[in-house]
Backbone of each chain as ProteinMPNN parsed JSONL, in Angstrom:
{"seq_chain_A": "XXXXXXXXXXXXXXXXXXXXXXXXXXXXXXXXXXXXXXXXXXXXXXXXXXXXXXXXXXXXXXXXXXXXXXXXXXXX", "coords_chain_A": {"N_chain_A": [[0.839, -1.203, 0.0], [0.535, 2.178, -0.847], [1.6, 4.985, 0.979], [0.825, 8.232, 1.992], [1.595, 11.426, 3.405], [-0.599, 14.007, 3.882], [-1.663, 17.402, 3.991], [-4.281, 19.73, 4.937], [-6.126, 20.79, 2.11], [-4.283, 19.742, 0.397], [-3.555, 17.351, -2.203], [-3.82, 14.136, -3.891], [-2.986, 12.537, -6.965], [-4.493, 10.024, -8.915], [-3.658, 8.059, -11.456], [-4.431, 9.701, -14.576], [-6.794, 10.982, -14.275], [-8.052, 11.027, -11.762], [-8.554, 12.704, -8.783], [-7.819, 13.09, -5.391], [-8.64, 14.979, -2.705], [-7.776, 16.509, 0.376], [-10.095, 17.961, 2.385], [-10.866, 18.728, 4.904], [-9.676, 18.225, 8.177], [-10.553, 16.499, 10.953], [-11.206, 15.652, 14.436], [-12.371, 13.135, 14.516], [-12.543, 12.354, 11.923], [-11.798, 12.554, 8.4], [-12.393, 14.808, 5.831], [-12.913, 14.247, 2.497], [-12.439, 15.27, -0.864], [-13.372, 14.211, -4.061], [-12.42, 14.029, -7.378], [-13.367, 12.668, -10.348], [-13.425, 10.996, -13.539], [-16.564, 10.478, -15.326], [-16.902, 7.755, -15.888], [-15.701, 6.426, -13.872], [-16.613, 4.894, -10.979], [-17.493, 5.979, -7.781], [-17.58, 5.064, -4.47], [-18.531, 4.782, -1.01], [-16.64, 2.514, 0.811], [-17.853, 0.691, 2.655], [-20.509, 0.728, 1.9], [-20.457, -0.325, -0.668], [-19.529, -2.89, -0.028], [-21.685, -3.865, 1.478], [-23.699, -4.019, -0.468], [-22.549, -5.856, -2.189], [-22.434, -8.135, -0.506], [-25.17, -8.5, -0.095], [-26.003, -9.064, -2.711], [-24.618, -11.453, -3.144], [-25.901, -13.11, -1.367], [-28.311, -13.314, -2.52], [-28.52, -15.001, -4.633], [-30.348, -17.414, -6.402], [-31.398, -20.839, -6.571], [-32.815, -23.105, -9.048], [-34.848, -24.544, -7.7], [-35.46, -22.924, -5.515], [-36.463, -20.792, -6.848], [-39.024, -21.534, -7.759], [-40.181, -21.856, -5.296], [-40.09, -19.286, -4.149], [-41.665, -17.907, -5.965], [-44.109, -19.133, -5.494], [-44.618, -18.395, -2.847], [-44.853, -15.667, -3.085], [-47.079, -15.43, -4.687], [-49.011, -16.503, -3.032], [-48.98, -14.645, -0.992], [-50.254, -12.478, -1.994]], "CA_chain_A": [[0.0, 0.0, 0.0], [1.243, 3.463, -0.868], [1.164, 5.824, 2.096], [1.23, 9.63, 1.835], [1.13, 12.394, 4.387], [-1.185, 15.156, 3.19], [-2.294, 18.383, 4.869], [-5.522, 20.276, 4.396], [-6.066, 21.365, 0.765], [-3.359, 19.02, -0.478], [-4.259, 16.302, -2.948], [-3.017, 13.182, -4.659], [-3.562, 12.17, -8.254], [-4.435, 8.603, -9.251], [-3.733, 8.077, -12.916], [-4.537, 11.054, -15.122], [-8.1, 11.606, -14.121], [-8.679, 10.962, -10.44], [-7.89, 13.512, -7.768], [-8.377, 12.966, -4.044], [-8.143, 16.16, -1.986], [-8.162, 16.609, 1.787], [-10.803, 19.231, 2.562], [-10.907, 19.099, 6.314], [-9.199, 17.169, 9.06], [-11.171, 16.685, 12.267], [-10.755, 14.709, 15.444], [-12.883, 11.796, 14.243], [-12.661, 12.0, 10.512], [-11.166, 13.384, 7.382], [-13.329, 15.036, 4.733], [-12.177, 14.151, 1.237], [-13.138, 15.609, -2.103], [-12.861, 13.343, -5.12], [-12.763, 14.397, -8.755], [-13.088, 11.499, -11.177], [-14.225, 10.982, -14.77], [-17.865, 9.853, -15.082], [-16.911, 6.29, -15.974], [-15.158, 5.868, -12.633], [-17.637, 4.94, -9.939], [-16.894, 6.248, -6.473], [-18.509, 4.695, -3.406], [-17.985, 4.446, 0.302], [-16.306, 1.096, 0.805], [-18.789, -0.16, 3.403], [-21.751, 0.634, 1.135], [-20.173, -1.283, -1.734], [-19.451, -4.221, 0.588], [-23.052, -4.263, 1.844], [-24.423, -4.395, -1.683], [-21.924, -7.099, -2.666], [-22.895, -9.229, 0.351], [-26.599, -8.725, -0.37], [-26.082, -9.744, -4.013], [-24.156, -12.842, -3.034], [-26.884, -13.926, -0.635], [-29.578, -13.291, -3.261], [-28.503, -15.978, -5.732], [-31.35, -18.463, -6.192], [-31.352, -22.066, -7.368], [-34.114, -23.317, -9.693], [-35.829, -24.973, -6.693], [-35.878, -21.763, -4.737], [-37.208, -19.939, -7.759], [-40.418, -21.949, -7.703], [-40.62, -21.641, -3.926], [-40.314, -17.856, -3.972], [-42.813, -17.55, -6.791], [-45.299, -19.625, -4.825], [-44.873, -17.593, -1.648], [-45.304, -14.331, -3.49], [-48.442, -15.556, -5.189], [-49.86, -16.721, -1.867], [-49.009, -13.451, -0.146], [-51.043, -11.408, -2.614]], "C_chain_A": [[0.87, 1.248, 0.0], [0.717, 4.32, 0.274], [1.716, 7.236, 1.903], [0.824, 10.416, 3.076], [0.628, 13.611, 3.615], [-1.766, 16.103, 4.22], [-3.558, 18.89, 4.197], [-5.248, 20.973, 3.058], [-5.041, 20.681, -0.153], [-4.076, 17.824, -1.094], [-3.271, 15.256, -3.437], [-3.74, 12.906, -5.967], [-3.431, 10.661, -8.424], [-4.641, 8.509, -10.758], [-3.835, 9.524, -13.383], [-5.792, 11.762, -14.662], [-8.671, 11.674, -12.723], [-7.864, 11.772, -9.432], [-8.596, 13.31, -6.434], [-7.771, 14.088, -3.207], [-8.636, 16.149, -0.543], [-8.818, 17.968, 1.99], [-10.758, 19.696, 4.009], [-10.392, 17.923, 7.122], [-9.797, 17.439, 10.431], [-10.627, 15.654, 13.233], [-11.151, 13.275, 15.047], [-12.917, 11.439, 12.765], [-11.945, 12.982, 9.611], [-12.195, 13.585, 6.282], [-12.534, 15.107, 3.438], [-13.051, 14.624, 0.086], [-12.522, 14.785, -3.217], [-13.335, 13.86, -6.473], [-12.381, 13.199, -9.618], [-13.904, 11.587, -12.454], [-15.512, 10.191, -14.545], [-17.839, 8.331, -15.135], [-16.306, 5.631, -14.733], [-16.199, 6.014, -11.535], [-16.951, 5.094, -8.594], [-17.933, 5.927, -5.404], [-17.785, 4.58, -2.09], [-17.778, 2.938, 0.322], [-17.373, 0.242, 1.484], [-20.124, -0.295, 2.675], [-21.58, -0.401, 0.024], [-20.175, -2.715, -1.177], [-20.838, -4.755, 0.949], [-23.822, -4.766, 0.623], [-23.865, -5.711, -2.221], [-22.418, -8.289, -1.851], [-24.363, -9.553, 0.076], [-26.752, -9.468, -1.7], [-25.698, -11.211, -3.878], [-25.175, -13.71, -2.309], [-28.202, -14.018, -1.411], [-29.634, -14.313, -4.392], [-29.498, -17.098, -5.427], [-31.112, -19.66, -7.108], [-32.713, -22.238, -8.024], [-35.202, -23.759, -8.714], [-36.388, -23.784, -5.937], [-36.752, -20.831, -5.564], [-38.698, -20.246, -7.668], [-41.006, -21.638, -6.332], [-40.973, -20.165, -3.688], [-41.548, -17.419, -4.743], [-44.109, -17.955, -6.091], [-45.643, -18.757, -3.619], [-45.38, -16.205, -2.007], [-46.742, -14.366, -3.986], [-49.406, -15.705, -4.028], [-50.049, -15.445, -1.073], [-49.912, -12.358, -0.721], [-52.497, -11.397, -2.198]], "O_chain_A": [[1.829, 1.347, 0.765], [-0.491, 4.371, 0.506], [2.912, 7.421, 1.679], [-0.177, 10.1, 3.718], [1.35, 14.174, 2.792], [-2.311, 15.654, 5.229], [-3.867, 18.538, 3.059], [-4.242, 21.667, 2.911], [-4.947, 21.006, -1.336], [-5.081, 17.349, -0.565], [-2.057, 15.456, -3.403], [-4.962, 13.029, -6.053], [-2.388, 10.084, -8.116], [-5.71, 8.854, -11.261], [-3.394, 10.447, -12.699], [-5.856, 12.991, -14.656], [-9.694, 12.326, -12.516], [-6.665, 11.559, -9.253], [-9.824, 13.353, -6.359], [-6.557, 14.15, -3.018], [-9.791, 15.812, -0.281], [-8.184, 19.005, 1.794], [-10.63, 20.885, 4.299], [-10.646, 16.766, 6.787], [-9.569, 18.503, 11.008], [-9.72, 14.888, 12.91], [-10.376, 12.334, 15.217], [-13.289, 10.321, 12.407], [-11.55, 14.076, 10.015], [-12.814, 12.617, 5.841], [-11.613, 15.911, 3.296], [-14.261, 14.397, 0.077], [-11.3, 14.669, -3.312], [-14.527, 14.097, -6.672], [-11.229, 12.766, -9.624], [-14.974, 12.195, -12.455], [-15.557, 9.326, -13.671], [-18.665, 7.678, -14.497], [-16.392, 4.414, -14.568], [-16.615, 7.124, -11.203], [-15.957, 4.427, -8.306], [-19.042, 6.461, -5.432], [-16.583, 4.315, -2.045], [-18.649, 2.179, -0.104], [-17.759, -0.805, 0.962], [-20.801, -1.313, 2.812], [-22.45, -1.244, -0.194], [-20.746, -3.626, -1.776], [-21.132, -5.934, 0.754], [-24.5, -5.793, 0.673], [-24.622, -6.579, -2.657], [-22.777, -9.325, -2.41], [-24.754, -10.719, 0.02], [-27.548, -10.402, -1.798], [-26.359, -12.095, -4.422], [-25.303, -14.9, -2.597], [-29.113, -14.733, -0.991], [-30.671, -14.475, -5.036], [-29.494, -17.661, -4.333], [-30.687, -19.517, -8.254], [-33.676, -21.591, -7.613], [-36.364, -23.387, -8.882], [-37.596, -23.647, -5.742], [-37.656, -20.173, -5.048], [-39.525, -19.346, -7.521], [-42.157, -21.218, -6.209], [-42.01, -19.844, -3.107], [-42.372, -16.656, -4.239], [-45.086, -17.207, -6.098], [-46.806, -18.424, -3.393], [-46.229, -15.641, -1.316], [-47.522, -13.447, -3.735], [-50.486, -15.114, -4.026], [-51.13, -15.183, -0.545], [-50.289, -11.424, -0.013], [-53.263, -10.546, -2.651]]}, "seq_chain_B": "XXXXXXXXXXXXXXXXXXXXXXXXXXXXXXXXXXXXXXXXXXXXXXXXXXXXXXXXXXXXXXXXXXXXXXXXXXXXXXXXXXXXXXXXXXXXXXXXXXXXXXXXXXXXXXXXXXXXXXXXXXXXXXXXXXXXXXXXXXXX", "coords_chain_B": {"N_chain_B": [[-47.755, -7.106, 2.204], [-47.496, -4.701, -0.343], [-50.065, -4.009, -2.695], [-49.355, -5.334, -5.796], [-49.199, -3.474, -8.643], [-51.014, -4.188, -11.607], [-48.986, -4.746, -14.275], [-47.785, -1.761, -15.52], [-48.064, 0.873, -18.032], [-45.462, 1.311, -18.484], [-44.214, -0.988, -18.94], [-41.571, -2.992, -19.955], [-39.891, -5.169, -22.022], [-37.207, -7.403, -22.028], [-35.33, -9.509, -23.869], [-33.026, -10.308, -24.996], [-29.443, -10.537, -24.495], [-28.184, -8.44, -21.956], [-25.714, -6.011, -21.535], [-23.558, -5.568, -18.858], [-21.242, -3.431, -18.137], [-19.503, -3.295, -15.912], [-20.089, -5.585, -14.54], [-21.835, -6.719, -11.603], [-21.726, -5.667, -8.147], [-19.896, -8.098, -6.42], [-20.242, -9.86, -8.442], [-18.458, -9.281, -10.502], [-17.32, -10.232, -12.807], [-19.361, -11.038, -14.38], [-20.658, -10.117, -17.184], [-22.642, -10.242, -18.96], [-26.053, -10.528, -19.092], [-29.299, -12.042, -18.962], [-32.732, -11.107, -18.965], [-35.571, -12.533, -17.737], [-39.036, -13.483, -17.705], [-40.133, -14.631, -14.624], [-41.288, -17.796, -14.153], [-44.791, -18.239, -13.76], [-45.057, -16.267, -11.702], [-45.905, -13.293, -12.295], [-45.099, -10.477, -11.716], [-42.527, -10.86, -11.118], [-39.162, -11.025, -12.168], [-36.498, -12.803, -13.732], [-33.081, -12.718, -13.441], [-30.372, -13.704, -15.196], [-27.043, -14.81, -15.282], [-24.921, -14.878, -18.092], [-22.301, -15.302, -18.425], [-19.087, -15.622, -16.738], [-20.06, -16.442, -14.058], [-22.233, -18.9, -12.561], [-25.078, -17.668, -12.007], [-28.221, -16.696, -10.752], [-30.826, -14.408, -10.241], [-33.767, -13.291, -8.537], [-35.977, -10.718, -9.314], [-37.762, -7.609, -9.027], [-39.879, -5.009, -10.213], [-39.229, -2.048, -8.602], [-41.262, -0.203, -8.284], [-43.494, -1.704, -8.221], [-43.428, -2.554, -5.733], [-43.249, -0.369, -3.96], [-45.384, 2.193, -4.495], [-44.682, 4.896, -4.8], [-42.013, 4.861, -5.294], [-38.91, 6.277, -5.937], [-35.93, 7.131, -7.428], [-33.194, 9.1, -8.129], [-31.153, 9.155, -10.949], [-27.699, 9.724, -11.356], [-25.924, 12.074, -13.44], [-23.698, 10.791, -14.455], [-24.386, 8.111, -14.148], [-26.502, 7.947, -15.972], [-25.1, 8.471, -18.272], [-23.367, 6.281, -18.419], [-25.255, 4.375, -18.976], [-25.981, 5.124, -21.428], [-28.201, 6.735, -21.727], [-30.795, 9.109, -22.341], [-32.559, 11.897, -20.805], [-35.262, 11.347, -21.102], [-35.589, 8.727, -21.732], [-37.094, 5.498, -21.472], [-36.501, 3.418, -18.826], [-35.655, 0.213, -17.552], [-36.342, -0.867, -14.4], [-35.155, -2.828, -11.755], [-35.434, -4.505, -8.715], [-33.528, -6.469, -6.554], [-34.573, -9.575, -5.246], [-34.441, -11.159, -2.089], [-34.023, -14.188, -0.258], [-34.378, -14.508, 3.03], [-32.503, -15.885, 5.815], [-34.309, -16.567, 7.911], [-36.607, -17.038, 6.514], [-38.132, -15.014, 5.521], [-39.034, -12.904, 2.73], [-37.184, -10.474, 1.181], [-36.522, -7.297, -0.384], [-34.17, -5.557, -2.29], [-34.15, -2.33, -2.211], [-32.413, -0.343, -2.132], [-30.207, -0.424, -3.832], [-30.872, -0.498, -6.856], [-31.148, -2.417, -9.942], [-30.609, -1.074, -13.069], [-31.68, -0.889, -16.367], [-31.09, 0.005, -19.696], [-33.094, -0.371, -22.327], [-32.719, 0.485, -24.905], [-29.969, 0.677, -25.435], [-29.247, -1.706, -24.496], [-27.813, -1.914, -22.136], [-26.76, -2.259, -18.799], [-26.686, -1.584, -15.244], [-25.921, -1.885, -11.75], [-27.1, 0.449, -9.671], [-25.964, 2.701, -7.151], [-27.43, 4.907, -5.766], [-26.665, 8.047, -4.346], [-28.569, 9.562, -3.205], [-30.618, 7.959, -2.553], [-32.5, 6.607, -0.224], [-33.743, 4.26, 0.429], [-34.515, 1.085, 1.987], [-32.053, -1.572, 2.23], [-32.96, -4.05, 2.709], [-36.012, -4.465, 2.269], [-38.99, -5.602, 3.568], [-40.86, -7.998, 1.916], [-42.406, -10.293, 2.027], [-43.374, -11.658, 5.056], [-41.593, -13.788, 7.421], [-42.493, -17.244, 7.532]], "CA_chain_B": [[-47.183, -6.715, 0.919], [-48.273, -3.72, -1.073], [-50.622, -4.637, -3.889], [-48.517, -5.114, -6.98], [-50.065, -3.009, -9.716], [-50.926, -4.902, -12.874], [-47.851, -4.055, -14.884], [-48.292, -0.524, -16.111], [-47.691, 1.198, -19.416], [-44.009, 1.395, -18.57], [-43.712, -2.352, -19.129], [-40.507, -3.121, -20.955], [-39.424, -6.553, -22.027], [-35.853, -7.58, -22.531], [-35.159, -10.95, -24.02], [-31.657, -10.58, -25.407], [-28.475, -10.305, -23.424], [-27.898, -7.062, -21.565], [-24.319, -5.883, -21.123], [-23.22, -4.818, -17.654], [-19.806, -3.25, -18.35], [-18.729, -3.551, -14.684], [-20.734, -6.644, -13.78], [-22.479, -6.085, -10.455], [-20.879, -5.963, -6.987], [-19.883, -9.513, -6.061], [-20.256, -10.625, -9.696], [-17.82, -8.308, -11.384], [-16.944, -10.842, -14.083], [-20.572, -11.366, -15.131], [-20.897, -8.908, -17.986], [-23.763, -10.465, -19.863], [-27.185, -11.05, -18.319], [-30.606, -11.997, -19.617], [-33.867, -10.855, -18.076], [-36.684, -13.38, -18.173], [-40.169, -13.537, -16.794], [-40.012, -15.798, -13.762], [-42.499, -18.596, -14.361], [-46.008, -18.139, -12.951], [-45.195, -15.083, -10.861], [-45.715, -12.268, -13.313], [-44.304, -9.266, -11.453], [-41.141, -11.262, -10.864], [-38.277, -11.286, -13.3], [-35.317, -13.579, -13.377], [-31.853, -12.217, -14.053], [-29.467, -14.852, -15.243], [-25.727, -14.466, -15.836], [-24.546, -15.701, -19.235], [-20.855, -15.544, -18.393], [-18.457, -15.27, -15.463], [-20.44, -17.331, -12.959], [-23.579, -19.416, -12.713], [-25.844, -16.91, -11.018], [-29.57, -16.269, -11.089], [-31.501, -13.62, -9.216], [-35.149, -12.886, -8.765], [-36.051, -9.273, -9.164], [-39.109, -7.07, -9.218], [-39.882, -3.563, -10.409], [-39.418, -1.448, -7.268], [-42.53, 0.528, -8.224], [-44.537, -2.67, -7.895], [-43.302, -2.757, -4.287], [-43.645, 0.924, -3.389], [-45.953, 3.011, -5.578], [-44.027, 6.19, -4.982], [-40.562, 4.653, -5.337], [-38.267, 7.211, -6.853], [-34.505, 7.323, -7.225], [-32.663, 9.872, -9.241], [-29.867, 8.689, -11.451], [-26.757, 10.816, -11.574], [-25.579, 12.292, -14.845], [-22.741, 9.783, -14.919], [-25.126, 6.847, -14.305], [-27.222, 8.028, -17.246], [-24.118, 8.398, -19.347], [-22.916, 4.889, -18.535], [-26.339, 3.597, -19.575], [-26.256, 5.684, -22.744], [-29.611, 7.127, -21.666], [-31.193, 10.505, -22.252], [-33.458, 12.155, -19.679], [-36.623, 10.872, -21.313], [-35.624, 7.317, -22.113], [-37.714, 4.583, -20.521], [-35.526, 2.465, -18.318], [-36.208, -0.909, -16.802], [-35.809, -0.89, -13.036], [-35.366, -4.109, -11.087], [-34.855, -4.617, -7.375], [-33.22, -7.88, -6.325], [-35.301, -10.221, -4.152], [-33.592, -12.046, -1.287], [-34.642, -15.09, 0.717], [-33.618, -14.355, 4.27], [-32.353, -17.155, 6.529], [-35.512, -16.875, 8.687], [-37.712, -17.4, 5.632], [-38.777, -13.832, 4.936], [-38.55, -12.434, 1.436], [-36.945, -9.039, 1.208], [-36.15, -6.772, -1.691], [-33.135, -4.522, -2.181], [-34.598, -1.089, -2.848], [-31.327, 0.619, -1.956], [-29.305, -0.437, -4.992], [-31.593, -1.178, -7.932], [-30.548, -2.656, -11.25], [-31.266, -0.241, -14.069], [-31.32, -1.342, -17.715], [-31.57, 0.82, -20.807], [-33.396, -1.317, -23.417], [-32.244, 1.023, -26.18], [-28.556, 0.346, -25.63], [-29.059, -3.021, -23.873], [-26.759, -1.752, -21.147], [-27.312, -2.206, -17.452], [-25.768, -1.488, -14.112], [-26.569, -1.76, -10.455], [-26.756, 1.793, -9.222], [-25.978, 2.95, -5.71], [-27.641, 6.354, -5.755], [-26.318, 8.657, -3.063], [-29.757, 10.219, -2.638], [-31.682, 6.948, -2.462], [-32.35, 6.094, 1.134], [-34.62, 3.111, 0.649], [-33.77, 0.035, 2.683], [-31.377, -2.655, 1.519], [-33.823, -5.232, 2.879], [-37.407, -4.095, 2.485], [-39.712, -6.884, 3.695], [-41.882, -8.22, 0.894], [-43.258, -11.313, 2.638], [-42.825, -12.008, 6.364], [-41.23, -15.189, 7.647], [-43.708, -18.063, 7.724]], "C_chain_B": [[-48.081, -5.672, 0.259], [-48.834, -4.399, -2.312], [-49.744, -4.314, -5.092], [-49.429, -4.66, -8.107], [-49.912, -3.907, -10.929], [-49.972, -4.09, -13.735], [-48.312, -2.908, -15.79], [-47.781, -0.294, -17.526], [-46.185, 1.294, -19.592], [-43.381, 0.019, -18.805], [-42.7, -2.449, -20.284], [-40.035, -4.568, -20.9], [-38.031, -6.626, -22.647], [-35.625, -9.063, -22.666], [-33.753, -11.3, -24.49], [-30.712, -10.263, -24.263], [-28.239, -8.815, -23.22], [-26.452, -7.017, -21.084], [-24.205, -5.025, -19.867], [-21.71, -4.608, -17.695], [-18.95, -3.531, -17.111], [-19.234, -4.776, -13.933], [-21.604, -6.007, -12.716], [-21.648, -6.45, -9.237], [-21.013, -7.425, -6.544], [-19.85, -10.41, -7.292], [-19.652, -9.763, -10.801], [-17.464, -8.906, -12.746], [-18.162, -11.22, -14.926], [-21.002, -10.128, -15.909], [-22.143, -9.023, -18.839], [-24.888, -11.156, -19.09], [-28.433, -11.065, -19.195], [-31.674, -11.787, -18.546], [-35.028, -11.678, -18.602], [-37.841, -13.205, -17.217], [-39.963, -14.774, -15.931], [-41.347, -16.529, -13.81], [-43.581, -18.316, -13.316], [-46.126, -16.889, -12.073], [-44.885, -13.851, -11.706], [-44.894, -11.043, -12.916], [-42.826, -9.596, -11.243], [-40.387, -11.47, -12.173], [-37.117, -12.121, -12.793], [-34.147, -13.018, -14.162], [-30.867, -13.362, -14.027], [-28.158, -14.464, -15.927], [-25.375, -15.428, -16.952], [-23.048, -15.993, -19.252], [-20.33, -15.251, -16.984], [-18.785, -16.213, -14.319], [-21.849, -17.824, -13.231], [-24.44, -18.747, -11.648], [-27.2, -16.511, -11.58], [-30.134, -15.458, -9.936], [-32.969, -13.507, -9.567], [-35.213, -11.395, -8.519], [-37.451, -8.802, -9.504], [-38.979, -5.564, -9.438], [-40.135, -2.907, -9.048], [-40.731, -0.668, -7.155], [-43.716, -0.403, -8.042], [-44.512, -2.964, -6.393], [-43.761, -1.497, -3.558], [-44.108, 1.814, -4.546], [-45.145, 4.265, -5.879], [-42.502, 6.071, -5.015], [-39.93, 5.595, -6.357], [-36.797, 7.375, -6.488], [-34.017, 8.141, -8.408], [-31.319, 9.316, -9.661], [-28.963, 9.899, -11.668], [-26.473, 10.942, -13.07], [-24.615, 11.217, -15.331], [-23.382, 8.399, -15.008], [-25.836, 6.833, -15.657], [-26.261, 7.867, -18.418], [-23.626, 6.966, -19.542], [-23.977, 4.017, -19.191], [-26.643, 4.054, -20.997], [-27.678, 6.204, -22.832], [-29.779, 8.635, -21.646], [-32.189, 10.654, -21.11], [-34.814, 11.497, -19.852], [-36.706, 9.404, -21.725], [-36.31, 6.484, -21.027], [-36.687, 3.547, -20.107], [-36.244, 1.368, -17.549], [-35.523, -0.944, -15.433], [-36.13, -2.234, -12.417], [-34.68, -4.111, -9.735], [-34.688, -6.1, -7.065], [-33.942, -8.409, -5.079], [-34.362, -11.169, -3.411], [-34.444, -12.937, -0.391], [-33.799, -15.006, 1.964], [-33.552, -15.691, 5.001], [-33.605, -17.534, 7.335], [-36.717, -17.244, 7.832], [-38.431, -16.21, 5.023], [-38.237, -13.583, 3.532], [-38.371, -10.933, 1.538], [-36.512, -8.595, -0.178], [-35.195, -5.586, -1.495], [-33.575, -3.271, -2.952], [-33.488, -0.037, -2.833], [-30.459, 0.735, -3.212], [-29.982, -1.175, -6.142], [-30.719, -1.416, -9.161], [-31.313, -1.791, -12.243], [-30.743, -0.645, -15.448], [-31.899, -0.361, -18.734], [-31.823, -0.107, -22.007], [-32.896, -0.832, -24.777], [-30.811, 0.605, -26.462], [-28.253, -1.06, -25.121], [-27.872, -2.994, -22.906], [-27.413, -1.654, -19.775], [-26.241, -1.983, -16.42], [-26.583, -1.519, -12.835], [-26.148, -0.413, -9.912], [-26.821, 1.869, -7.697], [-26.196, 4.448, -5.528], [-27.353, 6.928, -4.365], [-27.551, 9.248, -2.394], [-30.899, 9.234, -2.417], [-31.576, 6.278, -1.107], [-33.37, 4.998, 1.441], [-33.812, 1.987, 1.274], [-33.152, -1.01, 1.749], [-32.228, -3.926, 1.603], [-35.232, -4.795, 3.255], [-38.223, -5.396, 2.496], [-40.873, -6.942, 2.704], [-42.907, -9.216, 1.436], [-42.598, -11.687, 3.965], [-42.436, -13.474, 6.427], [-42.5, -15.976, 7.94], [-43.94, -18.352, 9.194]], "O_chain_B": [[-49.306, -5.779, 0.316], [-48.182, -5.252, -2.913], [-49.436, -3.153, -5.358], [-50.344, -5.39, -8.49], [-48.805, -4.342, -11.246], [-50.144, -2.881, -13.897], [-49.123, -3.091, -16.698], [-47.15, -1.163, -18.128], [-45.688, 1.351, -20.717], [-42.158, -0.111, -18.859], [-42.964, -2.04, -21.414], [-39.81, -5.111, -19.818], [-37.741, -5.985, -23.657], [-35.715, -9.801, -21.685], [-33.334, -12.454, -24.396], [-31.124, -9.786, -23.205], [-28.113, -8.045, -24.172], [-26.018, -7.878, -20.319], [-24.697, -3.898, -19.825], [-20.96, -5.511, -17.325], [-17.802, -3.957, -17.238], [-18.839, -4.988, -12.787], [-22.067, -4.88, -12.889], [-20.927, -7.446, -9.273], [-22.12, -7.915, -6.322], [-19.476, -11.579, -7.204], [-20.24, -9.552, -11.862], [-17.322, -8.176, -13.727], [-18.013, -11.671, -16.062], [-21.625, -9.216, -15.365], [-22.64, -8.032, -19.374], [-24.698, -12.226, -18.512], [-28.603, -10.208, -20.062], [-31.541, -12.22, -17.401], [-35.426, -11.546, -19.76], [-37.655, -12.826, -16.061], [-39.652, -15.848, -16.447], [-42.399, -15.949, -13.54], [-43.29, -18.177, -12.128], [-47.245, -16.5, -11.736], [-43.733, -13.43, -11.81], [-44.058, -10.6, -13.704], [-41.982, -8.701, -11.198], [-40.914, -12.017, -13.142], [-36.802, -12.142, -11.603], [-34.21, -12.863, -15.382], [-30.565, -13.919, -12.972], [-28.159, -13.869, -17.005], [-25.507, -16.642, -16.799], [-22.587, -16.843, -20.014], [-21.046, -14.701, -16.147], [-17.876, -16.732, -13.672], [-22.576, -17.238, -14.034], [-24.512, -19.221, -10.514], [-27.316, -16.054, -12.717], [-29.928, -15.805, -8.773], [-33.363, -13.612, -10.729], [-34.567, -10.879, -7.607], [-38.219, -9.494, -10.174], [-38.07, -4.928, -8.905], [-41.152, -3.184, -8.411], [-41.254, -0.492, -6.054], [-44.821, 0.049, -7.741], [-45.45, -3.546, -5.849], [-44.576, -1.57, -2.638], [-43.336, 2.142, -5.447], [-44.947, 4.645, -7.033], [-41.789, 7.049, -4.792], [-40.378, 5.685, -7.5], [-36.471, 7.722, -5.353], [-34.396, 7.888, -9.551], [-30.456, 9.041, -8.827], [-29.413, 10.957, -12.107], [-26.749, 10.032, -13.851], [-24.696, 10.777, -16.478], [-22.979, 7.589, -15.843], [-25.782, 5.846, -16.392], [-26.57, 7.216, -19.416], [-23.485, 6.493, -20.67], [-23.658, 3.045, -19.876], [-27.461, 3.448, -21.689], [-28.302, 6.126, -23.89], [-29.002, 9.35, -21.014], [-32.614, 9.664, -20.516], [-35.454, 11.126, -18.868], [-37.789, 8.905, -22.031], [-36.134, 6.727, -19.833], [-36.082, 2.883, -20.949], [-37.31, 1.586, -16.973], [-34.3, -1.036, -15.33], [-37.251, -2.727, -12.538], [-33.504, -3.766, -9.616], [-35.603, -6.893, -7.287], [-33.927, -7.788, -4.016], [-33.583, -11.893, -4.03], [-35.453, -12.5, 0.163], [-32.63, -15.392, 1.956], [-34.432, -16.535, 4.837], [-33.928, -18.718, 7.43], [-37.732, -17.708, 8.351], [-39.247, -16.37, 4.116], [-37.128, -13.998, 3.194], [-39.286, -10.21, 1.931], [-36.179, -9.415, -1.034], [-35.409, -4.734, -0.632], [-33.397, -3.17, -4.166], [-33.614, 1.023, -3.447], [-30.036, 1.823, -3.602], [-29.697, -2.35, -6.378], [-29.719, -0.736, -9.392], [-32.544, -1.788, -12.243], [-29.535, -0.733, -15.671], [-33.057, 0.044, -18.635], [-30.873, -0.576, -22.634], [-32.677, -1.631, -25.688], [-30.474, 0.225, -27.584], [-27.138, -1.555, -25.288], [-27.053, -3.912, -22.865], [-28.473, -1.05, -19.613], [-25.051, -2.166, -16.676], [-27.777, -1.219, -12.833], [-24.958, -0.164, -9.716], [-27.624, 1.193, -7.054], [-25.267, 5.178, -5.18], [-27.751, 6.359, -3.348], [-27.586, 9.418, -1.175], [-32.024, 9.64, -2.127], [-30.671, 5.478, -0.869], [-33.799, 4.839, 2.584], [-32.592, 1.926, 1.124], [-33.65, -1.284, 0.657], [-32.218, -4.761, 0.698], [-35.589, -4.765, 4.433], [-38.156, -6.189, 1.556], [-41.735, -6.064, 2.665], [-44.115, -9.009, 1.32], [-41.407, -11.995, 4.002], [-42.875, -14.291, 5.618], [-43.454, -15.454, 8.516], [-44.91, -19.023, 9.545]]}, "name": "protein", "num_of_chains": 2, "seq": "XXXXXXXXXXXXXXXXXXXXXXXXXXXXXXXXXXXXXXXXXXXXXXXXXXXXXXXXXXXXXXXXXXXXXXXXXXXXXXXXXXXXXXXXXXXXXXXXXXXXXXXXXXXXXXXXXXXXXXXXXXXXXXXXXXXXXXXXXXXXXXXXXXXXXXXXXXXXXXXXXXXXXXXXXXXXXXXXXXXXXXXXXXXXXXXXXXXXXXXXXXXXXXXXXXXXXXXX"}
């Protein structure tokens, strides 16, 4: 892992198009500003992880497919 | 469960493969997906990966779950989908079977498909504060 020391208003560049700038440094957190081209998706890591975990637990087998369909029909 | 409206005029059918340039989180190598009607349960769709991994999901139009469901796509989401402001997009929320037996639906990060470009992505809108696990059917 690359490690940098940055002060307020200082930035790092990742490749040609991504800039990460330190906007504010507080006791409990650092506020970052990110400039990236539209094709680069930027997310909080924990949000991405949550969605990934939810997706992985959502995979259904053909058996479950019928089961879910039946329960949804019954619930209506 | 909220009454699922008989599929409205926004009904869009996709039968060919849809390209997801980034896959979806957890299935980053699955770039090609087909959307099928899930047998017998009409509001349900089945998303099946054609490459990368053997994965199938059940999904439902989030507006069939919550009438007033609304998420705004960012300009860069629209651009990735090759969509203009007025293009009709297919929205699908992934259904999950919870360990206790409940069925929940991920309204937080919907799948959005542009039928015009046959491009899709799972969006994580920053302004969309719907739950990741909205209960569709309680545990038995």
